[in-house]
N, C-alpha and C positions, 0 to 999 in steps of 0.2 A: 504493500500500500504506500510505503514511503516513496517509491519510485513514481507511482501514479500521481501522488501529490506534487512531486517535483515537476512532472510534465504539465500538470494543470496550471501550476504557477507560471511556467514558461509560456504556455499558450496565452494566458491572460496578460502577463507582463508585456509580451511582444505583440499583442493584439493579432495573434496568428489565426485563430479560429473562434467563431462564435459558438455558443453551446449548441451541440447537435448539428453543426454545419457539415454537409457532405463534403468529401475531400478525395482527390486522387492520391494514392500512395505509390511512390516509385519503389518497386520491390525488385532487388537484384537476386534475392535468394540467400544473401549473406545474413549474418546474425543481426546487424544493425537494422536493416530494412524489415526483416521478419519481426523483430521485437517492436519496431515502430508500428507496424500494421496491427499487431495484437493489442498494443497499448491504446491506440486510437479507437479500436473496436470496443475495448473494455470501458473506456471513458464515455463512449456513446456516440461516436461519429460514424455515420454511414460511409463506408469506404468503397472505392473502386481501385482495382489493382492495375498498375501500368508497369510493363517490363520491357527493357531494351536489350536485344540480343546484338552485341557488338561483333560477334563472329570471330573474335580474336583467339579463342581457345578451342576451336574445332568442336569435337563431340562434347566437351565439357560445357561449352556455351549452350549448346542445344539441350543438354541435360538440365542446366539451370532453368531454362525456359519451361521445360516440362514440369519441373519441380514446382516452380512458382504457380503455373497454371493449375496444377493439381491441388495446391494449398488453397488457391482462390476458390476453386469449385467446391472443395470440402467445406469452406466457410460460407459458401453461398454468395460469393461476391462476383461482380462483373469483372471481366479480365480483358485487357487489351495489351497487345505486344507489337513490336516492330523490329525488323532486322535492318541494321544500318551497315553500310560498307565503309568502314573507317579508312581502309587502304586507299580509297580514291581521293581522300582529302590530302593533297600534296603540299609540301612546303612547311608542314607543322609537325609537332610531335604527335605520336599516336594518341596519347592521353588527351591532348588539347583538341585534336580532331574529334575524338569520341565524345568529349564533353559538349562541343558545339552541336554535333548531330543530335545528341541526347536532349539538350535543352531546346533545340528547334522542334523536336517532336512534342516535348512537354507543352510548348506554346500552342501547338495544334489542339492538344487535349483540353487546355484551358479555354480555348475559344469555344469548344463544344460544351464545356461545363461538366461538373462544377468548376468554378473559377479559382480554385486553390489546389495546389499540389504540395504534398508533404514529402520531404527527403530525410534520410536517416543520418545526416551528419551529427556528430556528437562533439563533446568538449575536446577530446584528444585530436580529432580531425582539425579543429580550430587552431590548436596549438601547433600542430605540424604545418598547417598552411601559413601561419604567421612566421614560423622559422624559415620556411621555404622562400617566402616573399622577402624576408630580410636578407637571406643569403644571395638571392638573385638581384637584389638592389632595385626593388620596385618603387621606392620612395613613398610619399604620402599615400598614393593609391593602393599600396600594398599593406598599409596599416590595418585596414578593416578586416583582414582575414576572411572568415565565413560569416556573412550577415545573418541574423536570426530570420529576417524576412527580406525577400527580394520582390519589389513591386514592379510589375510589368504592365504593359497596355492590356494584355490579355487576361490578367489576373495577378495572383501572387504565389510565390513559392515560399514555404515556411519550413523551419527545421526544429521540430518539437523536442528533439533529444539533445539540444545544444548545451544544456546544463548538466548532462550526464557524462560520465567517462566510460571508457570501453569495459572496465572491470564491472561496473554496475549493470551494464547491458548484458554481459555474459552471465552474470549471476542471475539476472531476471530470466533469461532464456533457460538456464538450467533449472531454476525453481519452478517454472511454469511448463517445462517439457516442450519448449518451442523448438521445432526442427529447423535446421538451416544447412546451407552448403558452404563449404570452405572454398575460397578462390585462391588457387596457388599463386596467382600473379601478385597477391597482396604481400607475399614474402619474398618476391623476386628482387635480389639486390641491385638489378640493373636500373630499377626505378629509385630515384633519389628519395622520394617520400618514404619508401620502405626502409631505407637506411637511417633516415631521421627517426623513424618509429623504433627500429630495432637496436640502433647503436647510439645515436646522439642523445635522445631523450633519457634513456636509462643512465647514461654517463652523467648527464646534467643533474639528474636526481641523486646520483651517488655523490657528486661533488657538493650539491646543495639540496638537501632534503626539502621538499616542498616546492622545488623549482617548477614542476609541471603545473601545480596549482597557481603559482604566481604568474606564469605565462598565460594560463587560461584567463586569469583576471585581466591581464594586459590586453588580451584579444578582444575583451568586451569594452575596455576603456578607450583603446586607441581609435576605434571608429568615431567616438564622440569627440576626441581631440582633433581628428582629421576634419570633422564637420566644422568645428570652430575655426580651424586653420583656413578652410576654404572660404569662410565668410570674410575673414581678415584679408586674405589674399585678393579677394574680389575687389575690396575697397582700394587696396594698394594698386592693383592693375588699372583701375579707372584713372588714377593720377599719372600712371607711367606710360600707358600705351596710346599711341595715336593711330587710328585706323584710317588708312589712306584710300581704301576701296580697292577693288580688283584683287582681293586676297592678300594685300600688302599691309603689314603692320610695322610701326617704327617705335622702338623703345628708347627712352632717354637714358643713356648710360650712367649719368651722374645719379639719377634717382634710383636706378636699378642697384648700383653698387652701394649706395647709402642706405638702402632699405634694410630692415632688421633680418630679412630672410631672402637674400638674392637667389639662392638655389631653388627654394620652394616657389618663389614668385615666378621665375622663368619657367619652371615645370607647369605652373598653373596657366600661364599665358599660352603655352603650347597645347594644353588641354588633351584631347583624345590622341594626339600623336605620341605622348608619353615617352620621350626619349630616355635612354638609360641614364641614370644619375652621373655616370662617368662622362657622358657627352656634355651634360650641363656643366660639370666641373671644368672640362676642357674649354668650353665657350667662355666661362667667367675668367679663366686663366688668360685667355687671349685678350679679353677686354682689359684686364688689369695690366697686361703687358703692352697695351696700346697697339696690338697687332692688326692694324687697319688692313682690310682685305681678306682676313681669315674667314674661311667658309666651312660650315658644318651642315650635315644632313640630319634632320629629326623627323623620322617617318616620312610623311608626304611633303614636308616643308623644309626650306633651306634658310639657314641663318648666316648673315654676313655682317661682320664687324665693320662699321664705318666710323668716321670721325664724329664723335659725340652721340652716336646712335647705333642700335642693333636692329637690322632690317630682317624681317621674317616674311618670306613670300612663298608662293606655290611653285618654286623652282625645282621640284623633285625631278630627278634625272629620268626615272621611268624605264630603267633597263629591264629587259624581259627575263622571265624565268624559264629554264629548260628542264625537261624531264627525260630520264632514261628508264624505260620500263624493262623488266627482265627479258621480255620477248625480243627487245632490241639490243641486248647486251653483247651480241656477237660482233656488232659493228654498226656504225652510223655517224651522223653529224647533225648538229644544230647550232646555229649562230657561230660563235667563235670556237666551238668545241667539236672535236672528232674523237671517236673511241673505237676500240676493237678488243676482242678476246685474244689472248696469245699464250703460248706456253712459257714457263719460267725461264727457259733458256734464252728468250728474246729480251729479257730485262736489260736495259742499257742506260744506266744512270748518267752517262756522259751526254745524253741528249738534253740535260739541263732541267731546271725547275719548271719549265713550261709543260713538261710531260710528267705525269704521275703514273706509277706502277702499283696497282692495288691488288690485295689478296681478295679474289672474288668471293670466297667462302665467308669473309667477314662483312660483306656488304648486305644491306637490307634494301630491296627494291620496293617501289621506284626510287631511283636516285634523283635528287633535285639539285640543279645548278642555279644559284640565285645570287643577286647582289648581296654583299655582306650587310649586316644591320648593326647599329650601335648595341653593345652588350653581347654580341656573338663572341664565343669563347671556345678554344680547343686546346688539346694537349699535344704539342708538336713532338715528333720523334726526337729523343735525346734530351727532353726537358722533363724534370721531375713533376712539375705541376702544370696547371692550365694557364693559358695566356689569352688576353683579349686580342681579337683579330686586328683591332685598331692599333695595338702595340706591335703586333707582328708586321703590319704594313709600315709603321713608323720606323721600326728597326731596319727594315729593308730599304729605307730611304725613298719610299714611294712618294712622289710629289702630291701635295694636297689636291691638286686639280685632277690627278689620276686615281686617287683613293676611291672616289665615288664609283668608279667603274670596276672595282675589284670584285671578284666572284668567289663564292665558297661552294663546296660540294657537301650536300647533306645526305646522310645515310641513316634511316630510321630515327630521324630527329637529332642525330649527332653530327657535328662538323667533322668531316674526314679529310678535307684538303682546302687550303687557301690557294686558289689557282695561281700558279706561277711562283709560289713561295714555299709553303711548308705543308707536309702531310702529317696527319694525326697518328699518334701512337696506337698500334694495334691494327691499323688498316693497310700498312705498307706490305708489299710483297717481300717475303722472307725466305729463309732456307727451306722451310717445310711447306711453302706454298705450292699447290698443284695446279692452280688455274689463276691467271692474271688478267685483270682488266686494265688496259692502257688508255688513259685519257690525255689528250693534248689540247692545250689552250693557245689559240693564235692571239698573241698580244696585240691589242689595237694600236 
């Protein structure tokens, strides 16, 4: 009963659900979503079950769907499911593509009604997300972690278990005899979130008992701090920015640098483009150094340092993205790239850095060749840690005017090559390689 009381308080405090309000419940078959379904039913909410089959685990994914459908029918609940093709979403990590496809379908269900969807995120999820955002450098926009309620045009998405931790959920499932399925990908160390869960958080708790609870508290307070910051930044931006029309903005450099929060202010002005904080730092360093003419790319927009002002315009370069599907891997060409499969004996490093020799067995297709983005990072061969692509290009003395045209090769969401410069650890053809993919970049 203590757990039900907690969930009721969360529902009321977050204005998630009215008493007896019908709700879609996103059920994967895992313990979190299965407990969520049973708790909402016990509290008295009419539930409809929604299940997404991402097709990423073959027969196991299909078995998850059959399990969830069986449980829904046993409970007498309406059941809807959809299968999405995550692999067709190119240029992004599998997890990000899966999330976007999943939420797109949730919006369709919300349009049909009921206009509220419940998800099984809990307190440990919120802590993990906060740490991931901090490690990836997402700035103010990453402080929020997982919000209790996400309000959309189609309705709202709520998270009734957000004040519970994983241990409480597991204990409830055990006590109530709730069946669920384990997802092996939740322990796969190739996903950073799983390593945060299995390695980082236990170590933090060992170093500082109660650290997890403190981080959970921060994950609830930081969104409020971010909201206050946005209000203040909006006022400062009104004094700082001159809109010249045609997508051009001009920022007074003296007011920017004299403001109490120049980094946050510049990120606020750029809005949805949300450049990596390292790029913001580079811009402000150029401003402080008086580097007139320095130019930076932030998403779709270009920033140019002028005398007394910072000009932001829609001068995005717009270089195209190229894709190599597995069926094309034996040979082909697109734009400035040509590639071919070859035996290990043909590897010839003397051809220079414009040609890369990759171990085909280490590649995840489709491969994506795209312009680099601020925040892109890889671990070059011979380096113990990872390095920003921006720094790799700087170390190679690539002129600023040519930096914008630099390309990276992405394999399964991981950067494998900075075209013409460095190859990532683990992707290079080595002594035990049996099949090589050669890619050549024609330098513009």
